[in-house]
C-alpha positions as CSV (number, residue, x, y, z in Angstrom):
1,I,54.3,-35.2,-1.4
2,N,50.7,-36.3,-3.1
3,N,49.3,-32.4,-1.7
4,L,52.1,-30.4,-3.0
5,I,51.5,-32.0,-6.4
6,R,48.3,-32.5,-6.8
7,N,48.3,-28.3,-5.6
8,S,50.9,-27.7,-9.0
9,S,49.9,-26.4,-12.2
10,S,53.3,-28.1,-13.3
11,V,55.8,-31.0,-11.9
12,V,59.9,-30.1,-13.4
13,L,62.4,-32.9,-12.8
14,L,65.2,-31.8,-14.7
15,S,68.3,-34.8,-14.4
16,K,71.1,-36.5,-16.3
17,Y,70.6,-39.7,-13.9
18,E,67.5,-40.0,-12.4
19,G,67.0,-43.5,-10.9
20,F,63.1,-43.4,-11.1
21,G,61.1,-40.5,-10.8
22,L,58.6,-41.4,-8.1
23,P,57.1,-37.5,-8.3
24,V,57.0,-37.6,-12.2
25,I,54.3,-41.2,-11.8
26,E,52.1,-39.3,-9.2
27,A,52.2,-36.2,-11.1
28,G,51.0,-38.3,-14.3
29,A,48.7,-40.2,-12.3
30,L,46.9,-37.3,-11.0
31,G,47.0,-35.2,-14.9
32,I,49.5,-32.5,-13.5
33,K,51.5,-31.1,-17.2
34,T,54.6,-32.9,-16.8
35,I,58.4,-31.6,-17.9
36,V,61.5,-34.4,-17.9
37,T,64.5,-34.6,-19.1
38,D,65.5,-37.4,-21.6
39,G,68.1,-38.7,-18.8
40,G,67.8,-42.0,-16.7
41,A,64.6,-43.8,-17.1
42,L,62.4,-40.7,-16.1
43,K,61.7,-40.9,-20.7
44,E,59.9,-44.2,-19.3
45,V,58.1,-43.0,-16.6
46,A,56.7,-40.1,-17.8
47,P,53.0,-39.7,-18.7
48,A,51.8,-39.5,-22.5
49,G,51.8,-36.1,-22.9
50,A,54.3,-34.8,-20.8
51,L,57.0,-32.8,-22.3
52,V,60.4,-34.3,-22.5
53,L,63.6,-32.4,-23.2
54,K,66.5,-33.2,-24.4
55,L,69.8,-33.7,-22.8
56,S,71.6,-33.4,-26.5
57,E,70.1,-29.6,-27.3
58,D,71.4,-26.6,-25.6
59,E,69.4,-25.4,-22.8
60,K,68.6,-22.6,-24.9
61,H,66.0,-24.4,-26.8
62,W,64.7,-25.6,-23.3
63,A,62.3,-22.0,-23.0
64,P,60.7,-21.9,-25.8
65,K,59.2,-25.7,-25.7
66,V,58.6,-25.1,-21.9
67,I,56.9,-21.6,-22.4
68,S,54.3,-23.2,-25.2
69,Y,53.9,-27.0,-23.5
70,L,52.9,-25.0,-20.8
71,N,50.2,-22.3,-22.4
72,S,48.5,-24.6,-24.1
73,N,45.5,-27.1,-22.8
74,E,47.5,-30.2,-23.2
75,R,47.1,-32.7,-20.4
76,P,49.3,-35.9,-19.5
77,D,47.2,-38.9,-19.8
78,P,46.2,-39.9,-16.5
79,T,46.0,-43.6,-17.6
80,S,49.3,-43.6,-19.3
81,V,50.2,-44.0,-16.1
82,T,48.1,-46.1,-14.0
83,D,47.5,-48.7,-16.2
84,K,51.4,-49.2,-16.4
85,F,52.4,-48.7,-12.6
86,N,50.0,-50.1,-10.5
87,W,50.4,-52.4,-7.5
88,S,49.0,-55.1,-9.6
89,N,51.4,-55.0,-12.3
90,V,54.1,-54.8,-9.4
91,G,52.8,-57.7,-7.4
92,D,53.0,-59.9,-10.7
93,F,56.5,-58.1,-11.4
94,L,58.2,-59.4,-7.8
95,E,56.1,-63.0,-8.7
96,N,58.2,-63.8,-11.5
97,I,61.4,-62.8,-10.2
98,A,60.8,-65.0,-6.8
99,S,59.6,-67.7,-9.7
100,R,62.7,-67.3,-11.7
101,S,65.1,-67.5,-8.7
102,R,64.0,-70.5,-7.5
């Protein structure tokens, strides 16, 4: 899936209840334009500079925002993802959970 994302001009994941959104993190880490909805955890894992569409808005209002974003030179900031989601942070998180369960 990494090659698919790497060769894409954008990644779009629209969901009301997405649990995590790993493709969003992968796209953000590669600096690929990312479009998500504010459902589930997507807005929390989306990179800085991603377009976040509000589920509360009528979808008709999304089209101009999407077109504008895709035509802009704005790109997501990969470090906003790689600084947050890396193996060191995952290890620290799991270690913290394990120490609390003792």
